[in-house]
N, CA and C atoms as a LAMMPS dump frame, in Angstrom:
ITEM: TIMESTEP
0
ITEM: NUMBER OF ATOMS
522
ITEM: BOX BOUNDS ff ff ff
-5.0000000000000000e+02 5.0000000000000000e+02
-5.0000000000000000e+02 5.0000000000000000e+02
-5.0000000000000000e+02 5.0000000000000000e+02
ITEM: ATOMS id mol type element x y z
1 1 1 N -3.268 -28.713 13.466
2 1 2 C -2.943 -27.341 13.124
3 1 3 C -2.202 -26.703 14.299
4 2 1 N -0.952 -26.457 14.072
5 2 2 C -0.122 -25.894 15.125
6 2 3 C -0.562 -24.472 15.455
7 3 1 N -0.663 -24.172 16.74
8 3 2 C -0.99 -22.821 17.175
9 3 3 C -2.459 -22.452 17.025
10 4 1 N -3.301 -23.458 16.781
11 4 2 C -4.738 -23.176 16.64
12 4 3 C -5.519 -24.142 17.51
13 5 1 N -6.757 -23.796 17.783
14 5 2 C -7.622 -24.679 18.546
15 5 3 C -9.028 -24.639 17.964
16 6 1 N -9.763 -25.688 18.244
17 6 2 C -11.137 -25.796 17.77
18 6 3 C -12.048 -25.102 18.775
19 7 1 N -12.722 -24.056 18.318
20 7 2 C -13.602 -23.297 19.2
21 7 3 C -14.97 -23.938 19.347
22 8 1 N -15.745 -23.399 20.252
23 8 2 C -17.098 -23.918 20.494
24 8 3 C -18.01 -23.698 19.286
25 9 1 N -17.567 -22.866 18.354
26 9 2 C -18.334 -22.612 17.13
27 9 3 C -18.002 -23.611 16.032
28 10 1 N -17.079 -24.574 16.336
29 10 2 C -16.713 -25.593 15.367
30 10 3 C -15.657 -25.134 14.377
31 11 1 N -15.07 -23.955 14.577
32 11 2 C -14.042 -23.433 13.68
33 11 3 C -12.71 -23.359 14.422
34 12 1 N -11.618 -23.353 13.649
35 12 2 C -10.295 -23.221 14.243
36 12 3 C -9.944 -21.746 14.412
37 13 1 N -9.316 -21.426 15.541
38 13 2 C -8.936 -20.047 15.87
39 13 3 C -7.496 -20.018 16.353
40 14 1 N -6.797 -18.885 16.171
41 14 2 C -5.419 -18.781 16.666
42 14 3 C -5.35 -18.968 18.178
43 15 1 N -4.257 -19.569 18.625
44 15 2 C -4.058 -19.766 20.061
45 15 3 C -4.187 -18.432 20.776
46 16 1 N -4.835 -18.416 21.916
47 16 2 C -5.009 -17.203 22.705
48 16 3 C -6.299 -16.465 22.394
49 17 1 N -6.954 -16.821 21.288
50 17 2 C -8.23 -16.167 20.973
51 17 3 C -9.269 -16.575 22.001
52 18 1 N -10.292 -15.76 22.116
53 18 2 C -11.328 -16.054 23.094
54 18 3 C -12.697 -15.671 22.537
55 19 1 N -13.736 -16.395 23.004
56 19 2 C -15.081 -16.036 22.557
57 19 3 C -15.564 -14.797 23.307
58 20 1 N -16.028 -13.825 22.58
59 20 2 C -16.504 -12.596 23.198
60 20 3 C -17.983 -12.649 23.51
61 21 1 N -18.458 -11.605 24.163
62 21 2 C -19.876 -11.549 24.514
63 21 3 C -20.747 -11.372 23.275
64 22 1 N -20.095 -11.028 22.147
65 22 2 C -20.82 -10.874 20.89
66 22 3 C -20.91 -12.193 20.128
67 23 1 N -20.338 -13.286 20.711
68 23 2 C -20.397 -14.59 20.081
69 23 3 C -19.296 -14.843 19.072
70 24 1 N -18.434 -13.876 18.846
71 24 2 C -17.329 -14.029 17.909
72 24 3 C -16.036 -14.24 18.682
73 25 1 N -15.043 -14.854 18.013
74 25 2 C -13.744 -15.028 18.637
75 25 3 C -12.883 -13.807 18.341
76 26 1 N -12.102 -13.376 19.32
77 26 2 C -11.255 -12.191 19.205
78 26 3 C -9.828 -12.536 19.597
79 27 1 N -8.826 -11.868 18.979
80 27 2 C -7.423 -12.136 19.327
81 27 3 C -7.135 -11.811 20.792
82 28 1 N -6.138 -12.482 21.324
83 28 2 C -5.732 -12.247 22.709
84 28 3 C -5.427 -10.775 22.917
85 29 1 N -5.823 -10.251 24.053
86 29 2 C -5.532 -8.868 24.404
87 29 3 C -6.617 -7.885 24.016
88 30 1 N -7.514 -8.27 23.13
89 30 2 C -8.602 -7.357 22.757
90 30 3 C -9.522 -7.162 23.952
91 31 1 N -10.177 -6.033 24.025
92 31 2 C -11.054 -5.737 25.145
93 31 3 C -12.332 -5.059 24.655
94 32 1 N -13.359 -5.133 25.491
95 32 2 C -14.624 -4.483 25.162
96 32 3 C -14.551 -3.056 25.681
97 33 1 N -14.759 -2.11 24.792
98 33 2 C -14.732 -0.709 25.182
99 33 3 C -16.082 -0.251 25.695
100 34 1 N -16.124 0.999 26.128
101 34 2 C -17.383 1.544 26.652
102 34 3 C -18.438 1.66 25.556
103 35 1 N -17.987 1.519 24.3
104 35 2 C -18.925 1.549 23.175
105 35 3 C -19.493 0.162 22.876
106 36 1 N -19.049 -0.863 23.65
107 36 2 C -19.538 -2.223 23.461
108 36 3 C -18.854 -2.981 22.339
109 37 1 N -17.841 -2.395 21.73
110 37 2 C -17.108 -3.045 20.648
111 37 3 C -15.75 -3.511 21.141
112 38 1 N -15.158 -4.463 20.414
113 38 2 C -13.839 -4.966 20.775
114 38 3 C -12.761 -4.107 20.129
115 39 1 N -11.704 -3.858 20.897
116 39 2 C -10.612 -3.005 20.442
117 39 3 C -9.271 -3.678 20.719
118 40 1 N -8.248 -3.405 19.868
119 40 2 C -6.935 -4.016 20.077
120 40 3 C -6.249 -3.483 21.329
121 41 1 N -5.295 -4.246 21.852
122 41 2 C -4.565 -3.804 23.044
123 41 3 C -3.939 -2.43 22.828
124 42 1 N -3.97 -1.605 23.857
125 42 2 C -3.366 -0.282 23.801
126 42 3 C -4.267 0.793 23.223
127 43 1 N -5.442 0.406 22.734
128 43 2 C -6.365 1.411 22.198
129 43 3 C -6.826 2.322 23.32
130 44 1 N -7.202 3.525 22.942
131 44 2 C -7.636 4.495 23.944
132 44 3 C -8.734 5.384 23.377
133 45 1 N -9.48 6.002 24.28
134 45 2 C -10.515 6.947 23.87
135 45 3 C -9.859 8.315 23.776
136 46 1 N -9.936 8.906 22.604
137 46 2 C -9.332 10.212 22.386
138 46 3 C -10.243 11.341 22.818
139 47 1 N -9.728 12.551 22.711
140 47 2 C -10.489 13.741 23.08
141 47 3 C -11.744 13.89 22.229
142 48 1 N -11.757 13.21 21.07
143 48 2 C -12.92 13.264 20.191
144 48 3 C -13.982 12.232 20.561
145 49 1 N -13.693 11.44 21.634
146 49 2 C -14.652 10.449 22.097
147 49 3 C -14.609 9.144 21.31
148 50 1 N -13.676 9.006 20.395
149 50 2 C -13.552 7.798 19.578
150 50 3 C -12.342 6.999 20.021
151 51 1 N -12.362 5.685 19.713
152 51 2 C -11.226 4.829 20.025
153 51 3 C -10.144 5 18.96
154 52 1 N -8.894 5.003 19.404
155 52 2 C -7.745 5.13 18.517
156 52 3 C -6.724 4.074 18.887
157 53 1 N -5.937 3.67 17.922
158 53 2 C -4.905 2.657 18.161
159 53 3 C -3.738 3.254 18.944
160 54 1 N -3.045 2.382 19.646
161 54 2 C -1.871 2.808 20.412
162 54 3 C -0.905 3.541 19.49
163 55 1 N -0.352 4.632 19.943
164 55 2 C 0.628 5.394 19.188
165 55 3 C 0.035 6.517 18.365
166 56 1 N -1.266 6.502 18.138
167 56 2 C -1.866 7.612 17.392
168 56 3 C -1.837 8.858 18.273
169 57 1 N -1.787 10.012 17.637
170 57 2 C -1.736 11.25 18.391
171 57 3 C -2.61 12.303 17.72
172 58 1 N -3.042 13.267 18.528
173 58 2 C -3.839 14.36 17.984
174 58 3 C -2.896 15.447 17.5
175 59 1 N -3.054 15.795 16.245
176 59 2 C -2.213 16.827 15.661
177 59 3 C -2.78 18.212 15.914
178 60 1 N -2.021 19.201 15.495
179 60 2 C -2.448 20.593 15.65
180 60 3 C -3.724 20.875 14.857
181 61 1 N -4.016 19.994 13.898
182 61 2 C -5.226 20.154 13.093
183 61 3 C -6.462 19.57 13.785
184 62 1 N -6.263 18.995 14.998
185 62 2 C -7.386 18.438 15.757
186 62 3 C -7.779 17.033 15.339
187 63 1 N -7.025 16.447 14.427
188 63 2 C -7.31 15.084 13.967
189 63 3 C -6.243 14.14 14.492
190 64 1 N -6.595 12.853 14.59
191 64 2 C -5.635 11.847 15.047
192 64 3 C -4.861 11.308 13.846
193 65 1 N -3.56 11.076 14.071
194 65 2 C -2.67 10.618 13.011
195 65 3 C -1.88 9.411 13.488
196 66 1 N -1.481 8.525 12.559
197 66 2 C -0.688 7.351 12.946
198 66 3 C 0.672 7.754 13.506
199 67 1 N 1.192 6.9 14.364
200 67 2 C 2.51 7.118 14.946
201 67 3 C 3.529 7.285 13.825
202 68 1 N 4.433 8.221 13.97
203 68 2 C 5.49 8.434 13.004
204 68 3 C 5.207 9.542 12.009
205 69 1 N 3.959 9.973 11.904
206 69 2 C 3.682 11.081 10.987
207 69 3 C 4.129 12.383 11.637
208 70 1 N 4.357 13.383 10.806
209 70 2 C 4.771 14.677 11.326
210 70 3 C 4.09 15.783 10.538
211 71 1 N 3.977 16.938 11.177
212 71 2 C 3.377 18.099 10.528
213 71 3 C 4.439 18.793 9.689
214 72 1 N 4.155 18.968 8.427
215 72 2 C 5.085 19.648 7.542
216 72 3 C 4.86 21.148 7.563
217 73 1 N 5.737 21.867 6.925
218 73 2 C 5.611 23.323 6.86
219 73 3 C 4.409 23.738 6.022
220 74 1 N 3.834 22.758 5.288
221 74 2 C 2.651 23.027 4.479
222 74 3 C 1.358 22.857 5.281
223 75 1 N 1.492 22.515 6.592
224 75 2 C 0.325 22.346 7.441
225 75 3 C -0.338 20.979 7.314
226 76 1 N 0.232 20.093 6.518
227 76 2 C -0.309 18.746 6.352
228 76 3 C 0.585 17.753 7.073
229 77 1 N 0.032 16.578 7.359
230 77 2 C 0.798 15.526 8.015
231 77 3 C 1.34 14.565 6.965
232 78 1 N 2.587 14.13 7.178
233 78 2 C 3.284 13.294 6.21
234 78 3 C 3.879 12.075 6.903
235 79 1 N 4.027 10.95 6.163
236 79 2 C 4.614 9.745 6.755
237 79 3 C 6.068 9.972 7.171
238 80 1 N 6.477 9.24 8.187
239 80 2 C 7.868 9.312 8.635
240 80 3 C 8.784 9.039 7.453
241 81 1 N 9.857 9.77 7.354
242 81 2 C 10.815 9.596 6.274
243 81 3 C 10.55 10.483 5.074
244 82 1 N 9.371 11.111 5.032
245 82 2 C 9.085 12.041 3.933
246 82 3 C 10 13.243 4.074
247 83 1 N 10.232 13.916 2.98
248 83 2 C 11.115 15.081 3.046
249 83 3 C 10.607 16.163 2.105
250 84 1 N 11.055 17.368 2.388
251 84 2 C 10.69 18.517 1.573
252 84 3 C 11.678 18.606 0.418
253 85 1 N 11.163 18.46 -0.797
254 85 2 C 12.009 18.51 -1.98
255 85 3 C 12.428 19.935 -2.305
256 86 1 N 13.381 20.053 -3.19
257 86 2 C 13.859 21.377 -3.584
258 86 3 C 12.787 22.174 -4.323
259 87 1 N 11.738 21.473 -4.744
260 87 2 C 10.629 22.143 -5.425
261 87 3 C 9.555 22.611 -4.44
262 88 1 N 9.796 22.399 -3.119
263 88 2 C 8.859 22.858 -2.104
264 88 3 C 7.715 21.9 -1.812
265 89 1 N 7.744 20.704 -2.398
266 89 2 C 6.701 19.707 -2.149
267 89 3 C 7.274 18.564 -1.324
268 90 1 N 6.446 17.965 -0.469
269 90 2 C 6.89 16.818 0.322
270 90 3 C 6.912 15.585 -0.556
271 91 1 N 7.947 14.788 -0.39
272 91 2 C 8.159 13.6 -1.195
273 91 3 C 8.139 12.349 -0.332
274 92 1 N 7.785 11.235 -0.941
275 92 2 C 7.726 9.954 -0.242
276 92 3 C 9.111 9.535 0.223
277 93 1 N 9.16 8.764 1.322
278 93 2 C 10.451 8.26 1.785
279 93 3 C 11.151 7.501 0.653
280 94 1 N 12.408 7.747 0.463
281 94 2 C 13.183 7.046 -0.544
282 94 3 C 13.14 7.666 -1.931
283 95 1 N 12.266 8.642 -2.15
284 95 2 C 12.215 9.282 -3.471
285 95 3 C 13.545 9.993 -3.713
286 96 1 N 13.902 10.124 -4.959
287 96 2 C 15.168 10.775 -5.287
288 96 3 C 14.994 11.681 -6.5
289 97 1 N 15.907 12.615 -6.601
290 97 2 C 15.892 13.535 -7.731
291 97 3 C 16.774 12.957 -8.835
292 98 1 N 16.161 12.717 -9.979
293 98 2 C 16.871 12.099 -11.088
294 98 3 C 17.695 13.097 -11.884
295 99 1 N 18.391 12.578 -12.853
296 99 2 C 19.214 13.418 -13.718
297 99 3 C 18.366 14.371 -14.552
298 100 1 N 17.067 14.077 -14.616
299 100 2 C 16.146 14.951 -15.353
300 100 3 C 15.617 16.088 -14.475
301 101 1 N 16.058 16.126 -13.194
302 101 2 C 15.632 17.178 -12.282
303 101 3 C 14.293 16.919 -11.617
304 102 1 N 13.655 15.791 -11.92
305 102 2 C 12.36 15.449 -11.33
306 102 3 C 12.559 14.416 -10.237
307 103 1 N 11.574 14.315 -9.338
308 103 2 C 11.632 13.326 -8.269
309 103 3 C 10.982 12.032 -8.749
310 104 1 N 11.591 10.903 -8.352
311 104 2 C 11.121 9.591 -8.765
312 104 3 C 11.007 8.685 -7.545
313 105 1 N 10.087 7.701 -7.589
314 105 2 C 9.904 6.794 -6.45
315 105 3 C 11.142 5.938 -6.19
316 106 1 N 11.297 5.541 -4.936
317 106 2 C 12.411 4.683 -4.544
318 106 3 C 12.422 3.433 -5.416
319 107 1 N 13.579 3.023 -5.854
320 107 2 C 13.723 1.818 -6.653
321 107 3 C 13.6 2.053 -8.147
322 108 1 N 13.158 3.24 -8.549
323 108 2 C 13.059 3.536 -9.979
324 108 3 C 14.46 3.54 -10.577
325 109 1 N 14.529 3.284 -11.857
326 109 2 C 15.833 3.29 -12.514
327 109 3 C 15.733 3.98 -13.865
328 110 1 N 16.861 4.471 -14.299
329 110 2 C 16.954 5.148 -15.586
330 110 3 C 17.194 4.093 -16.66
331 111 1 N 16.223 3.977 -17.559
332 111 2 C 16.322 2.978 -18.613
333 111 3 C 17.178 3.453 -19.776
334 112 1 N 17.457 2.551 -20.686
335 112 2 C 18.253 2.879 -21.868
336 112 3 C 17.526 3.858 -22.783
337 113 1 N 16.217 4.037 -22.523
338 113 2 C 15.428 4.989 -23.31
339 113 3 C 15.488 6.399 -22.725
340 114 1 N 16.257 6.565 -21.618
341 114 2 C 16.401 7.878 -20.998
342 114 3 C 15.262 8.251 -20.065
343 115 1 N 14.374 7.311 -19.771
344 115 2 C 13.246 7.564 -18.864
345 115 3 C 13.401 6.711 -17.607
346 116 1 N 12.743 7.156 -16.525
347 116 2 C 12.756 6.403 -15.277
348 116 3 C 11.584 5.427 -15.266
349 117 1 N 11.861 4.211 -14.803
350 117 2 C 10.853 3.155 -14.786
351 117 3 C 10.775 2.519 -13.409
352 118 1 N 9.631 1.889 -13.13
353 118 2 C 9.386 1.231 -11.851
354 118 3 C 10.388 0.107 -11.641
355 119 1 N 10.784 -0.08 -10.391
356 119 2 C 11.696 -1.173 -10.048
357 119 3 C 11.11 -2.489 -10.545
358 120 1 N 11.944 -3.314 -11.119
359 120 2 C 11.51 -4.614 -11.613
360 120 3 C 11.023 -4.598 -13.052
361 121 1 N 10.871 -3.409 -13.631
362 121 2 C 10.457 -3.336 -15.04
363 121 3 C 11.558 -3.932 -15.902
364 122 1 N 11.176 -4.419 -17.056
365 122 2 C 12.163 -5.034 -17.934
366 122 3 C 11.97 -4.564 -19.376
367 123 1 N 13.056 -4.643 -20.103
368 123 2 C 13.042 -4.25 -21.498
369 123 3 C 12.601 -5.457 -22.323
370 124 1 N 11.458 -5.307 -22.99
371 124 2 C 10.921 -6.411 -23.78
372 124 3 C 11.573 -6.505 -25.149
373 125 1 N 11.261 -7.578 -25.85
374 125 2 C 11.795 -7.781 -27.197
375 125 3 C 11.244 -6.748 -28.167
376 126 1 N 10.2 -6.016 -27.733
377 126 2 C 9.623 -4.951 -28.569
378 126 3 C 10.345 -3.619 -28.363
379 127 1 N 11.387 -3.619 -27.503
380 127 2 C 12.167 -2.407 -27.264
381 127 3 C 11.534 -1.45 -26.278
382 128 1 N 10.472 -1.87 -25.593
383 128 2 C 9.789 -1.015 -24.613
384 128 3 C 9.909 -1.644 -23.229
385 129 1 N 9.831 -0.794 -22.198
386 129 2 C 9.881 -1.286 -20.824
387 129 3 C 8.483 -1.704 -20.387
388 130 1 N 8.424 -2.819 -19.663
389 130 2 C 7.149 -3.365 -19.194
390 130 3 C 7.224 -3.583 -17.69
391 131 1 N 6.082 -3.492 -17.036
392 131 2 C 6.01 -3.667 -15.586
393 131 3 C 6.312 -5.105 -15.191
394 132 1 N 6.776 -5.297 -13.949
395 132 2 C 7.047 -6.66 -13.483
396 132 3 C 5.803 -7.535 -13.648
397 133 1 N 6.008 -8.747 -14.08
398 133 2 C 4.895 -9.683 -14.241
399 133 3 C 4.265 -9.663 -15.623
400 134 1 N 4.598 -8.674 -16.457
401 134 2 C 4.055 -8.628 -17.815
402 134 3 C 4.61 -9.824 -18.588
403 135 1 N 3.855 -10.285 -19.564
404 135 2 C 4.283 -11.447 -20.327
405 135 3 C 3.951 -11.272 -21.808
406 136 1 N 4.679 -12.011 -22.619
407 136 2 C 4.487 -11.982 -24.066
408 136 3 C 3.4 -12.994 -24.397
409 137 1 N 2.295 -12.498 -24.919
410 137 2 C 1.162 -13.365 -25.228
411 137 3 C 1.328 -14.08 -26.55
412 138 1 N 0.413 -14.995 -26.813
413 138 2 C 0.437 -15.757 -28.063
414 138 3 C 0.166 -14.86 -29.267
415 139 1 N -0.327 -13.639 -28.991
416 139 2 C -0.577 -12.676 -30.067
417 139 3 C 0.666 -11.834 -30.378
418 140 1 N 1.781 -12.128 -29.696
419 140 2 C 3.025 -11.414 -29.952
420 140 3 C 3.118 -10.063 -29.253
421 141 1 N 2.176 -9.756 -28.37
422 141 2 C 2.178 -8.484 -27.639
423 141 3 C 2.391 -8.757 -26.153
424 142 1 N 2.894 -7.735 -25.449
425 142 2 C 3.06 -7.851 -24.004
426 142 3 C 1.754 -7.479 -23.318
427 143 1 N 1.433 -8.227 -22.254
428 143 2 C 0.208 -7.994 -21.495
429 143 3 C 0.547 -7.893 -20.012
430 144 1 N -0.16 -7.029 -19.273
431 144 2 C 0.107 -6.868 -17.836
432 144 3 C -0.206 -8.133 -17.045
433 145 1 N 0.464 -8.253 -15.911
434 145 2 C 0.219 -9.362 -15.001
435 145 3 C -1.263 -9.428 -14.685
436 146 1 N -1.822 -10.625 -14.652
437 146 2 C -3.232 -10.806 -14.35
438 146 3 C -4.104 -10.889 -15.595
439 147 1 N -3.508 -10.63 -16.774
440 147 2 C -4.264 -10.742 -18.024
441 147 3 C -4.47 -12.213 -18.353
442 148 1 N -5.504 -12.488 -19.109
443 148 2 C -5.76 -13.864 -19.53
444 148 3 C -6.419 -13.86 -20.899
445 149 1 N -6.306 -14.984 -21.573
446 149 2 C -6.87 -15.13 -22.9
447 149 3 C -8.361 -15.423 -22.738
448 150 1 N -9.188 -14.517 -23.223
449 150 2 C -10.64 -14.65 -23.077
450 150 3 C -11.231 -15.657 -24.042
451 151 1 N -12.515 -15.935 -23.881
452 151 2 C -13.206 -16.935 -24.694
453 151 3 C -13.274 -16.542 -26.164
454 152 1 N -13.15 -15.258 -26.463
455 152 2 C -13.219 -14.805 -27.849
456 152 3 C -11.84 -14.644 -28.48
457 153 1 N -10.802 -15.158 -27.806
458 153 2 C -9.461 -15.132 -28.363
459 153 3 C -8.692 -13.851 -28.147
460 154 1 N -9.265 -12.891 -27.422
461 154 2 C -8.571 -11.631 -27.115
462 154 3 C -8.155 -11.641 -25.645
463 155 1 N -7.038 -10.977 -25.338
464 155 2 C -6.584 -10.911 -23.955
465 155 3 C -7.435 -9.927 -23.162
466 156 1 N -7.78 -10.317 -21.945
467 156 2 C -8.543 -9.475 -21.028
468 156 3 C -7.565 -9.014 -19.957
469 157 1 N -7.463 -7.693 -19.772
470 157 2 C -6.515 -7.14 -18.813
471 157 3 C -7.235 -6.66 -17.563
472 158 1 N -6.562 -6.73 -16.408
473 158 2 C -7.163 -6.215 -15.166
474 158 3 C -7.456 -4.717 -15.306
475 159 1 N -8.469 -4.272 -14.609
476 159 2 C -8.864 -2.856 -14.663
477 159 3 C -7.706 -1.954 -14.255
478 160 1 N -7.439 -0.939 -15.054
479 160 2 C -6.394 0.032 -14.752
480 160 3 C -4.995 -0.387 -15.161
481 161 1 N -4.823 -1.649 -15.593
482 161 2 C -3.487 -2.15 -15.927
483 161 3 C -2.889 -1.412 -17.118
484 162 1 N -3.706 -1.106 -18.085
485 162 2 C -3.205 -0.409 -19.271
486 162 3 C -2.665 0.966 -18.936
487 163 1 N -3.356 1.686 -18.039
488 163 2 C -2.908 3.026 -17.638
489 163 3 C -1.576 2.952 -16.896
490 164 1 N -1.434 1.963 -16.013
491 164 2 C -0.176 1.822 -15.264
492 164 3 C 0.975 1.484 -16.21
493 165 1 N 0.695 0.634 -17.198
494 165 2 C 1.732 0.249 -18.159
495 165 3 C 2.164 1.463 -18.986
496 166 1 N 1.21 2.265 -19.447
497 166 2 C 1.542 3.457 -20.231
498 166 3 C 2.341 4.456 -19.393
499 167 1 N 1.95 4.616 -18.125
500 167 2 C 2.671 5.542 -17.243
501 167 3 C 4.116 5.091 -17.068
502 168 1 N 4.326 3.792 -16.946
503 168 2 C 5.673 3.268 -16.77
504 168 3 C 6.509 3.479 -18.037
505 169 1 N 5.882 3.335 -19.196
506 169 2 C 6.614 3.514 -20.451
507 169 3 C 6.947 4.976 -20.709
508 170 1 N 6.126 5.881 -20.178
509 170 2 C 6.364 7.319 -20.388
510 170 3 C 7.334 7.89 -19.356
511 171 1 N 7.635 7.145 -18.315
512 171 2 C 8.564 7.605 -17.282
513 171 3 C 7.837 7.942 -15.997
514 172 1 N 8.389 7.495 -14.882
515 172 2 C 7.785 7.695 -13.571
516 172 3 C 8.193 9.017 -12.948
517 173 1 N 7.262 9.629 -12.272
518 173 2 C 7.541 10.835 -11.508
519 173 3 C 6.638 10.796 -10.293
520 174 1 N 7.123 11.293 -9.175
521 174 2 C 6.265 11.319 -7.999
522 174 3 C 6.17 12.728 -7.464
């Protein structure tokens, strides 16, 4: 196994890992903090007395936020690349305003049905758009990715798959 070694525990570990005082192997650069736990390189103790990852910062709200987030005019923190839409709400990076005047997620497209659909969706033989990975079952119906034919001859769908499929068919908005 390239880049791995057999540890004293009889298991393979990534090169540079080391056995800690807790008996577990830890990635190179990790260190034991004053709390007795292992932390990734660059971690620091914040003003709140807790460990935070490198690049995190304390916002005006007194909470720590990941690097790249910014405080919006709404007083909330948003991911880098987010923007204030013409409707006054912050939108995800890459979101766009469609011909319908609504904002849609990056990669969405306007289907022949006049609605916006998730990237990778396809027009099925039933004339409806389906999410990527959907397939035509032996029952002649489309089923979401992860569905399978159950012991009683009916398709079993992953939890929540039906709701996502219906949302995609009705048009995406963010």
